[in-house]
MILUM-107060 format. One record per residue: x, y, z of N, C-alpha, C in turn; residue number from 1; residue in one letter. Coordinates in steps of 0.05 Angstrom, whole numbers. Atoms other than C-alpha are relative to their C-alpha. Example, Ala and Ser with C-alpha at 12.3 -4.5 7.8 and 13.67 -1.06 7.14 Angstrom:
2
> 18 -24 0 246 -90 156 18 24 0 1 A
> -16 -24 -1 273 -21 143 -15 22 14 2 S
This chain:
360
> -27 -1 -10 393 1329 3378 7 -27 14 1 X
> -6 23 -14 387 1269 3425 1 -23 -18 2 X
> 0 20 18 373 1225 3367 27 -2 -15 3 X
> -27 -2 14 437 1247 3330 22 -10 20 4 X
> -20 7 -20 476 1237 3395 1 -32 2 5 X
> 3 32 -2 451 1164 3400 13 -13 -24 6 X
> -11 11 24 471 1149 3328 32 2 2 7 X
> -29 -3 -3 541 1177 3339 13 -19 20 8 X
> -10 18 -21 548 1137 3403 2 -28 -12 9 X
> -1 27 10 529 1073 3368 22 -4 -21 10 X
> -22 2 20 577 1087 3310 26 -2 14 11 X
> -24 -1 -15 631 1101 3361 6 -26 14 12 X
> -4 29 -13 617 1036 3398 9 -20 -19 13 X
> -7 20 20 621 996 3335 30 4 -8 14 X
> -28 -6 8 686 1030 3316 21 -9 21 15 X
> -18 9 -22 717 1018 3384 1 -30 3 16 X
> -1 28 1 697 946 3382 16 -11 -21 17 X
> -16 8 22 728 938 3315 30 5 5 18 X
> -28 -7 -7 792 971 3339 12 -21 17 19 X
> -9 21 -20 798 921 3397 2 -25 -15 20 X
> -1 24 15 783 864 3350 23 -2 -16 21 X
> -24 1 16 838 883 3302 24 -1 15 22 X
> -24 1 -16 887 896 3356 5 -27 12 23 X
> -4 28 -11 874 826 3384 3 -22 -20 24 X
> 1 19 21 869 792 3317 27 -13 -4 25 X
> -27 7 5 944 788 3307 9 -22 19 26 X
> -4 18 -25 949 749 3376 30 -4 6 27 X
> -27 2 -7 1024 752 3371 9 25 12 28 X
> -9 -24 -14 1062 800 3415 15 19 -20 29 X
> -16 -21 16 1091 864 3386 29 -4 3 30 X
> -29 6 -1 1164 862 3370 14 17 21 31 X
> -17 -13 -20 1214 880 3423 26 8 -9 32 X
> -24 -12 9 1278 920 3417 22 -21 -6 33 X
> -20 19 2 1319 858 3427 -3 -18 -26 34 X
> 6 15 26 1288 828 3362 24 6 -20 35 X
> -19 -9 20 1341 867 3323 29 -3 10 36 X
> -27 7 -8 1402 845 3365 15 -18 -18 37 X
> -16 17 19 1456 815 3322 9 -24 17 38 X
> -7 23 -15 1468 743 3342 16 -18 -20 39 X
> -14 18 19 1515 689 3314 -20 -18 -17 40 X
> 16 16 17 1488 646 3258 -3 -27 10 41 X
> 3 28 -11 1503 581 3291 11 -20 -20 42 X
> -13 21 16 1526 515 3263 -19 -14 -18 43 X
> 18 12 19 1462 489 3233 -8 21 -21 44 X
> 8 -20 22 1448 521 3164 -29 6 2 45 X
> 28 -8 5 1386 562 3157 0 20 -22 46 X
> 1 -19 21 1360 606 3104 8 28 8 47 X
> -8 -27 -6 1388 677 3099 -12 18 -20 48 X
> 9 -21 16 1356 739 3071 13 26 5 49 X
> -13 -26 -3 1393 803 3059 -17 23 -10 50 X
> 19 -23 6 1352 868 3058 16 25 4 51 X
> -7 -28 -1 1371 938 3041 -23 16 9 52 X
> 21 -18 -12 1333 988 3082 5 30 -6 53 X
> 1 -28 3 1317 1058 3063 -24 11 17 54 X
> 20 -7 -21 1279 1094 3121 0 29 5 55 X
> 3 -27 -9 1253 1161 3140 -6 -2 31 56 X
> -2 2 -29 1252 1135 3212 26 9 9 57 X
> -26 -10 -13 1303 1167 3259 12 -23 16 58 X
> -14 21 -14 1355 1122 3288 -2 3 29 59 X
> 0 -2 -29 1347 1105 3362 23 -15 10 60 X
> -23 11 -9 1414 1095 3392 -3 -19 25 61 X
> 3 14 -27 1386 1067 3459 -10 -27 -7 62 X
> 11 27 6 1352 1008 3424 12 -12 -24 63 X
> -14 8 26 1396 1001 3361 -21 -7 -22 64 X
> 21 2 20 1331 1008 3321 -8 23 -11 65 X
> 9 -24 8 1290 1059 3291 -27 8 11 66 X
> 24 -9 -15 1235 1101 3325 -23 8 -19 67 X
> 21 -13 19 1172 1134 3299 4 29 -2 68 X
> -7 -28 5 1207 1201 3299 9 3 -28 69 X
> -6 -2 28 1220 1229 3230 28 11 -5 70 X
> -29 -9 5 1291 1233 3204 -1 22 -22 71 X
> 0 -21 21 1310 1295 3164 8 -10 -27 72 X
> -7 12 25 1337 1251 3109 1 -31 1 73 X
> 0 31 2 1337 1178 3087 24 -11 15 74 X
> -21 17 -12 1377 1130 3131 0 -27 -16 75 X
> -3 23 15 1405 1069 3097 14 -20 18 76 X
> -14 22 -16 1425 1001 3131 -7 -26 -16 77 X
> 3 28 10 1434 929 3106 0 -18 22 78 X
> 4 18 -22 1407 873 3148 1 -28 -14 79 X
> 1 29 6 1418 796 3143 -18 -12 20 80 X
> 18 11 -17 1359 759 3170 1 -31 -3 81 X
> -1 31 1 1363 683 3188 -28 -9 6 82 X
> 26 11 -1 1300 644 3178 2 -27 14 83 X
> -5 25 -16 1294 585 3230 -10 -25 -18 84 X
> 6 26 14 1291 511 3202 -29 -7 3 85 X
> 28 7 -9 1222 505 3237 -20 19 -12 86 X
> 19 -20 10 1192 563 3196 -23 -12 -14 87 X
> 25 7 14 1120 557 3172 -7 23 -20 88 X
> 7 -20 22 1098 592 3108 -21 20 13 89 X
> 16 -24 -7 1067 661 3120 3 10 28 90 X
> -2 -9 -30 1087 664 3195 27 12 5 91 X
> -25 -10 -11 1139 704 3230 6 -13 27 92 X
> -7 10 -26 1171 665 3287 15 19 16 93 X
> -11 -21 -15 1183 719 3336 16 -11 23 94 X
> -16 10 -23 1239 710 3390 -15 6 27 95 X
> 13 -4 -26 1210 702 3460 17 17 18 96 X
> -18 -18 -15 1272 737 3490 23 5 -20 97 X
> -22 -3 17 1339 736 3457 -3 -18 -24 98 X
> 2 15 24 1336 715 3383 16 -26 1 99 X
> -16 26 3 1357 644 3369 -6 -9 -29 100 X
> 6 7 27 1367 627 3295 -11 -29 -7 101 X
> 11 26 3 1344 555 3309 -32 2 3 102 X
> 30 -1 -6 1274 576 3331 -12 26 -7 103 X
> 12 -26 5 1263 649 3312 14 12 -24 104 X
> -13 -19 18 1276 702 3260 23 12 16 105 X
> -21 -12 -15 1342 732 3278 19 14 -19 106 X
> -18 -17 12 1389 787 3255 30 -11 4 107 X
> -28 12 -3 1458 755 3240 20 21 -10 108 X
> -19 -23 8 1489 817 3208 -15 23 -7 109 X
> 11 -28 9 1476 892 3199 22 20 -3 110 X
> -21 -22 1 1515 951 3176 -14 25 -12 111 X
> 11 -25 9 1497 1023 3166 15 9 -28 112 X
> -11 -8 27 1507 1050 3093 -3 30 -1 113 X
> 0 -28 7 1524 1120 3072 -21 8 -20 114 X
> 18 -6 21 1481 1115 3010 -13 -26 -6 115 X
> 16 25 8 1434 1064 2976 20 -20 -14 116 X
> -16 19 14 1470 999 2959 -14 -26 4 117 X
> 14 26 -1 1449 928 2944 20 -23 6 118 X
> -17 29 -5 1475 856 2963 11 -5 -27 119 X
> -15 8 23 1526 837 2911 -14 -23 -16 120 X
> 7 23 15 1505 793 2853 -28 1 -10 121 X
> 27 0 7 1433 811 2844 -9 25 -14 122 X
> 6 -23 18 1406 857 2789 -30 9 0 123 X
> 30 -7 -3 1329 855 2801 -5 5 29 124 X
> 7 -9 -26 1299 888 2860 -32 1 5 125 X
> 29 -3 -10 1232 888 2899 1 21 21 126 X
> 1 -20 -20 1217 952 2938 -26 -4 14 127 X
> 25 5 -16 1167 937 2994 -6 24 17 128 X
> 9 -23 -18 1129 997 3026 -21 -11 19 129 X
> 19 11 -19 1096 973 3090 -24 18 5 130 X
> 25 -15 -6 1028 994 3116 -2 12 27 131 X
> 7 -12 -24 996 1026 3174 4 -18 24 132 X
> -2 16 -24 1010 1003 3247 24 -21 0 133 X
> -22 19 0 1079 973 3236 23 12 16 134 X
> -26 -5 -12 1141 973 3280 22 -3 -22 135 X
> -20 3 19 1206 977 3244 6 -30 -3 136 X
> -9 30 3 1224 903 3261 -24 -14 -13 137 X
> 22 13 10 1155 883 3240 2 1 -31 138 X
> -2 -6 28 1163 912 3169 25 -15 -10 139 X
> -23 11 7 1234 885 3165 -3 -32 -2 140 X
> 3 29 -1 1216 813 3186 -25 -9 -20 141 X
> 20 9 18 1153 813 3143 10 -3 -27 142 X
> -13 1 27 1194 827 3080 18 -26 1 143 X
> -15 24 -2 1241 773 3102 -16 -26 -4 144 X
> 19 25 2 1184 723 3111 -9 -3 -29 145 X
> 11 1 26 1156 740 3042 23 -8 -20 146 X
> -24 7 17 1225 736 3008 8 -29 2 147 X
> -9 29 -5 1241 669 3041 -22 -20 -10 148 X
> 23 17 9 1172 638 3027 -2 -1 -30 149 X
> 1 0 29 1175 660 2955 27 -9 -14 150 X
> -26 7 12 1247 640 2945 6 25 -20 151 X
> -3 -25 15 1254 713 2920 26 1 -16 152 X
> -24 -3 15 1301 721 2862 10 28 0 153 X
> -8 -27 -1 1301 797 2867 13 6 27 154 X
> -11 -10 -27 1340 835 2920 -20 15 14 155 X
> 22 -16 -13 1290 858 2973 11 26 12 156 X
> -7 -26 -12 1291 930 2992 -24 9 17 157 X
> 22 -10 -17 1249 958 3049 1 30 2 158 X
> 3 -28 -5 1224 1029 3047 -18 3 25 159 X
> 13 -1 -27 1205 1040 3121 -5 30 8 160 X
> 8 -26 -7 1166 1103 3139 -8 0 32 161 X
> 2 -1 -31 1156 1126 3213 -28 -4 10 162 X
> 26 6 -9 1091 1091 3229 0 2 32 163 X
> 1 -2 -29 1068 1103 3302 -2 -26 13 164 X
> 4 27 -11 1055 1028 3308 -19 -2 21 165 X
> 23 0 -20 991 1039 3345 -27 -2 -16 166 X
> 25 4 13 921 1018 3326 -16 28 0 167 X
> 13 -28 -1 898 1088 3347 15 23 -14 168 X
> -17 -22 12 953 1123 3309 -4 5 -30 169 X
> 7 -2 28 916 1125 3241 7 28 -11 170 X
> -4 -26 9 919 1200 3233 31 7 -1 171 X
> -29 -5 -3 992 1203 3256 14 -15 -24 172 X
> -12 15 23 1009 1149 3204 -5 13 -27 173 X
> 8 -13 25 973 1186 3148 19 24 -3 174 X
> -20 -23 2 1017 1247 3164 28 -9 -6 175 X
> -27 12 4 1080 1203 3166 3 -8 -28 176 X
> -4 8 26 1069 1173 3097 1 24 -18 177 X
> -3 -24 16 1059 1243 3069 25 13 3 178 X
> -27 -10 -6 1122 1266 3103 21 -17 -17 179 X
> -20 17 14 1157 1208 3067 -2 -1 -29 180 X
> 6 1 29 1130 1219 2996 25 7 -15 181 X
> -26 -11 18 1192 1259 2971 21 -21 3 182 X
> -22 19 -3 1238 1208 2999 -4 -28 -15 183 X
> 7 24 18 1203 1149 2962 7 8 -28 184 X
> -6 -10 27 1207 1191 2899 31 1 -4 185 X
> -30 -1 0 1283 1201 2914 11 -29 -4 186 X
> -12 28 1 1295 1125 2924 -6 -10 -29 187 X
> 7 9 25 1258 1109 2859 18 12 -22 188 X
> -17 -13 21 1298 1160 2819 29 -10 3 189 X
> -26 11 -3 1364 1131 2850 2 -27 -15 190 X
> -3 26 10 1348 1060 2831 -6 -1 -31 191 X
> 6 -2 28 1319 1078 2763 25 7 -17 192 X
> -22 -9 11 1386 1112 2748 22 -19 -2 193 X
> -19 19 -2 1426 1053 2764 1 -21 -22 194 X
> -1 18 23 1446 1015 2700 4 -29 9 195 X
> -5 27 -11 1465 953 2744 -27 -13 6 196 X
> 26 11 -13 1392 946 2768 -18 -4 -26 197 X
> 18 8 23 1347 911 2715 -31 5 7 198 X
> 28 -2 -6 1275 897 2733 -4 10 28 199 X
> 7 -13 -25 1244 939 2788 -30 -6 6 200 X
> 26 4 -9 1181 916 2826 -4 17 25 201 X
> 6 -18 -21 1147 967 2871 -26 -12 13 202 X
> 23 14 -14 1101 935 2923 -10 17 25 203 X
> 12 -16 -22 1057 977 2970 -23 -15 15 204 X
> 22 13 -15 1013 948 3025 -13 20 17 205 X
> 19 -16 -19 954 984 3060 5 29 -7 206 X
> -7 -31 4 973 1057 3072 25 4 -16 207 X
> -28 -1 18 1041 1042 3038 -11 -1 -30 208 X
> 10 -2 28 997 1033 2974 -7 29 -7 209 X
> 6 -29 4 974 1105 2983 25 15 -6 210 X
> -26 -12 2 1046 1125 2988 11 -5 -28 211 X
> -10 9 27 1065 1086 2925 -14 17 -23 212 X
> 16 -15 19 1008 1119 2885 6 28 0 213 X
> -6 -26 -2 1026 1187 2910 28 6 -13 214 X
> -25 -6 13 1098 1179 2890 0 -2 -29 215 X
> 2 2 29 1081 1156 2821 -14 25 -11 216 X
> 14 -25 9 1034 1215 2815 20 25 -2 217 X
> -18 -23 -3 1089 1263 2838 20 -4 -22 218 X
> -19 6 22 1137 1231 2787 -10 9 -27 219 X
> 14 -9 26 1088 1242 2730 -4 29 -2 220 X
> 3 -29 1 1073 1313 2749 24 15 -4 221 X
> -27 -12 3 1146 1330 2754 14 -6 -26 222 X
> -13 8 25 1159 1300 2685 21 -20 0 223 X
> -20 21 -1 1201 1244 2709 -10 -27 -11 224 X
> 14 23 14 1168 1195 2659 21 -24 -1 225 X
> -19 23 5 1233 1154 2649 4 -16 26 226 X
> 1 15 -25 1232 1136 2725 -24 -21 0 227 X
> 24 18 1 1162 1107 2718 3 -22 -21 228 X
> -3 18 22 1181 1073 2652 17 -22 9 229 X
> -21 21 -8 1236 1035 2690 -14 -20 18 230 X
> 14 18 -18 1185 1001 2736 -11 -25 -15 231 X
> 11 20 14 1172 930 2715 -26 -8 10 232 X
> 26 6 -11 1113 918 2763 -5 21 22 233 X
> 11 -15 -22 1072 959 2810 -23 -14 12 234 X
> 21 15 -13 1030 922 2859 -10 14 26 235 X
> 11 -13 -24 982 953 2912 -16 -21 14 236 X
> 14 21 -14 959 901 2964 -16 14 21 237 X
> 19 -11 -20 898 919 3006 4 31 2 238 X
> -6 -29 -1 909 994 2985 -20 14 19 239 X
> 18 -17 -18 881 1040 3039 -1 27 -13 240 X
> 4 -23 19 861 1093 2987 -29 5 -4 241 X
> 27 -8 7 796 1131 2981 -5 -6 -30 242 X
> 3 10 27 765 1105 2918 0 25 -19 243 X
> 0 -24 17 754 1177 2888 27 11 -2 244 X
> -28 -11 4 826 1197 2906 15 -19 -17 245 X
> -14 16 16 850 1135 2873 -7 5 -31 246 X
> 8 -5 27 811 1150 2811 15 26 -13 247 X
> -15 -25 9 844 1219 2807 30 -10 -2 248 X
> -30 9 2 913 1186 2821 8 -12 -26 249 X
> -5 16 23 909 1139 2764 -6 17 -26 250 X
> 3 -18 25 883 1193 2716 25 15 -5 251 X
> -25 -12 4 948 1230 2729 22 -18 -8 252 X
> -22 18 4 994 1171 2731 -1 -11 -29 253 X
> 5 12 25 965 1141 2667 4 -29 0 254 X
> -3 28 3 966 1071 2641 28 -8 0 255 X
> -28 10 -2 1029 1031 2658 0 -26 -15 256 X
> -4 25 14 1058 973 2620 23 -15 13 257 X
> 25 12 -4 1051 924 2651 -20 15 17 258 X
> 17 -17 -15 988 949 2686 4 -1 29 259 X
> 1 -1 -28 984 968 2759 -16 -25 10 260 X
> 15 23 -10 959 907 2800 -11 7 27 261 X
> 14 -4 -24 908 915 2856 -6 -27 12 262 X
> 8 26 -13 902 856 2908 -21 11 20 263 X
> 19 -10 -14 835 866 2939 -14 -22 15 264 X
> 15 20 -16 790 831 2994 -25 15 10 265 X
> 26 -14 -11 719 855 3005 -6 -4 30 266 X
> 3 7 -29 723 824 3077 22 13 16 267 X
> -22 -9 -14 783 864 3099 -9 17 23 268 X
> 11 -13 -23 765 884 3169 15 25 8 269 X
> -16 -23 -7 821 933 3177 -9 25 -18 270 X
> 8 -19 18 800 972 3115 -29 9 5 271 X
> 26 -9 -8 730 970 3140 -1 20 22 272 X
> -6 -20 -22 753 1008 3201 8 26 -12 273 X
> -9 -24 14 790 1056 3156 -23 15 -13 274 X
> 22 -13 13 726 1070 3117 -17 15 22 275 X
> 17 -14 -19 689 1089 3182 15 22 12 276 X
> -14 -23 -8 745 1132 3205 0 24 -20 277 X
> 1 -19 18 740 1167 3139 -27 9 -10 278 X
> 28 -10 5 666 1181 3142 -14 -18 -19 279 X
> 13 20 17 642 1116 3109 7 4 -31 280 X
> -8 -1 28 681 1131 3045 17 -25 -6 281 X
> -11 26 8 700 1068 3007 29 -1 -5 282 X
> -28 4 4 772 1043 3005 4 -20 -25 283 X
> -6 14 22 802 1014 2942 5 -31 6 284 X
> -5 28 -8 825 949 2979 -24 -17 5 285 X
> 24 18 -8 754 926 2996 -19 -1 -27 286 X
> 17 2 24 728 931 2923 -6 -30 -7 287 X
> 9 27 11 689 872 2894 7 -4 -29 288 X
> -8 2 29 720 846 2829 -24 -4 -18 289 X
> 23 4 16 650 827 2807 -17 26 -6 290 X
> 17 -28 1 625 900 2814 5 13 -29 291 X
> -2 -12 27 613 929 2742 16 25 2 292 X
> -14 -26 0 642 995 2767 29 -3 5 293 X
> -27 7 -1 706 963 2787 11 -9 -27 294 X
> -9 8 28 711 928 2719 3 24 -18 295 X
> -1 -23 18 697 993 2685 25 18 8 296 X
> -23 -16 -9 752 1028 2727 26 -13 -9 297 X
> -21 14 11 800 973 2709 5 2 -30 298 X
> -2 -4 29 786 979 2636 7 27 -9 299 X
> -6 -27 7 787 1054 2633 27 8 5 300 X
> -28 -10 -8 855 1063 2668 20 -24 -1 301 X
> -20 19 3 889 999 2650 12 -12 26 302 X
> -7 14 -28 890 963 2719 -8 -27 -1 303 X
> 7 29 -4 892 891 2739 -11 -1 31 304 X
> 12 1 -25 845 879 2799 -3 -30 4 305 X
> 2 29 -7 853 811 2833 -12 -4 28 306 X
> 11 5 -26 807 788 2890 14 -25 10 307 X
> -15 20 -15 848 747 2938 -15 -10 24 308 X
> 14 6 -26 794 737 2990 -4 -27 7 309 X
> 2 29 -6 793 662 2982 27 -10 11 310 X
> -25 7 -10 865 659 3004 -3 1 32 311 X
> 1 -2 -29 871 639 3079 16 23 13 312 X
> -14 -23 -10 889 702 3119 16 -10 25 313 X
> -18 7 -25 945 698 3171 -11 7 26 314 X
> 12 -8 -26 903 734 3223 -29 9 -5 315 X
> 30 -4 2 830 753 3237 -6 28 -14 316 X
> 6 -27 11 836 824 3207 -3 -3 -31 317 X
> 3 7 28 841 793 3135 14 23 -15 318 X
> -12 -23 11 888 851 3121 27 -6 -12 319 X
> -28 7 9 955 814 3108 0 -24 -17 320 X
> 1 25 17 933 762 3058 22 -2 -19 321 X
> -24 1 19 991 781 3012 20 -18 11 322 X
> -23 16 -12 1038 747 3063 -7 -29 -2 323 X
> 7 29 3 999 682 3053 -1 -8 -30 324 X
> 4 9 27 1000 682 2977 21 -21 -8 325 X
> -19 19 8 1062 640 2976 -10 -30 5 326 X
> 10 27 -3 1020 581 2997 -14 -9 -27 327 X
> 12 4 26 986 588 2929 19 -1 -23 328 X
> -17 -3 23 1038 611 2882 19 -22 -9 329 X
> -16 23 9 1086 551 2885 -14 -21 -17 330 X
> 14 19 16 1031 509 2854 -9 11 -26 331 X
> 10 -14 26 1016 557 2798 18 -10 -22 332 X
> -13 7 24 1035 536 2727 10 24 -15 333 X
> -10 -22 14 1069 581 2677 -25 15 -14 334 X
> 23 -13 15 1001 594 2645 -20 13 22 335 X
> 22 -8 -19 963 609 2711 -3 30 -1 336 X
> 2 -30 1 979 685 2707 4 10 -28 337 X
> -4 -11 29 979 690 2631 -20 24 -2 338 X
> 20 -23 2 916 736 2640 11 24 9 339 X
> -11 -24 -12 960 786 2674 15 17 -18 340 X
> -12 -16 20 988 809 2610 -17 24 -9 341 X
> 18 -21 7 929 855 2603 -15 9 25 342 X
> 14 -9 -21 884 897 2648 -26 -17 2 343 X
> 24 13 -5 820 867 2677 -5 -5 29 344 X
> 9 7 -28 784 841 2738 0 -31 3 345 X
> -4 28 -2 801 771 2764 -6 -8 29 346 X
> 1 10 -27 789 725 2824 18 -25 2 347 X
> -20 20 -3 843 682 2850 -11 -25 16 348 X
> 9 26 -10 822 608 2863 22 -14 12 349 X
> -25 12 -11 873 582 2912 0 -30 -2 350 X
> -1 28 2 851 510 2908 14 -10 -25 351 X
> -12 6 27 872 507 2835 22 17 -8 352 X
> -20 -18 4 920 563 2838 -4 14 -28 353 X
> 4 -14 23 887 597 2779 -17 27 2 354 X
> 16 -26 0 856 665 2760 -24 -5 -18 355 X
> 24 1 17 786 669 2735 -10 27 -5 356 X
> 11 -26 10 760 729 2697 -26 5 14 357 X
> 26 -7 -12 704 765 2735 -17 17 -18 358 X
> 13 -17 20 685 805 2674 -23 -18 -12 359 X
> 25 14 12 613 787 2650 3 -1 -31 360 X
């Protein structure tokens, strides 16, 4: 009995240490309510990103933001985010007090919407489903950062679920994404039925990857195959999904054309913590592209697995590498990702901006 107790305490100590490390790794302060205050654009031109938001978070009238409480139905709003001229790729320049478009990300316009609507003139969309431990402002500004750095041609859409925005809120967040599953299905149904929308990219990060996979599974089980067929690309970055659960999910979803893309990093510290919280059960996002079992999974279910662990991570958790991919992609040639026309297992070499097949 004493021996078992010692083992548990050691495991607990390691987990607490990792929690503290990940909490400190970002080193930037958490977003404050004033980050979403609307400010004038100013005279100097800066880049603008307009984002349509669909969220299961409840509106918070006291902060003009969205809380971690669960809304009874989807709320819609459109934001215009100004990117400062001093912006550095993969970073979010947070306001130190009141937002200033010359030095920080800033909201220059926002309006509530009765239903889903897009910024005029764009027909392709990218739906971003954020991960665990995000505030609303963090998810909004992260999408704005990616859209600006990638010079995104698609109209960005944020699906924001009510994360507790706490390192210790893992279980609460898992309940929150489950609560939001029907609403993501509804959003996908709406955009798929809109003839004005052409290509649809669905991008899920971390626990948001689990939500994306569950939504696709639900669509398949309910016979809404045409909605799935309308998706041009499905990308799961650092997916926080139990490997056995994922295998069952893709068995139900079936092979997609083009294939589902997984962005993985074996050194993802946040997912290592998730594995410990889940009783040492492996997560999809930490898979090794050189592992024959991963290669077999990719081949059997028509999946593209890309190891991006050589890309410099924005923080010490190694969990947000997708946000730094824009340092690599502008140097890619038209043939760099030719291999992505089919399923397989690959390693991204950032120095040459090329993909190397890991299949033996």
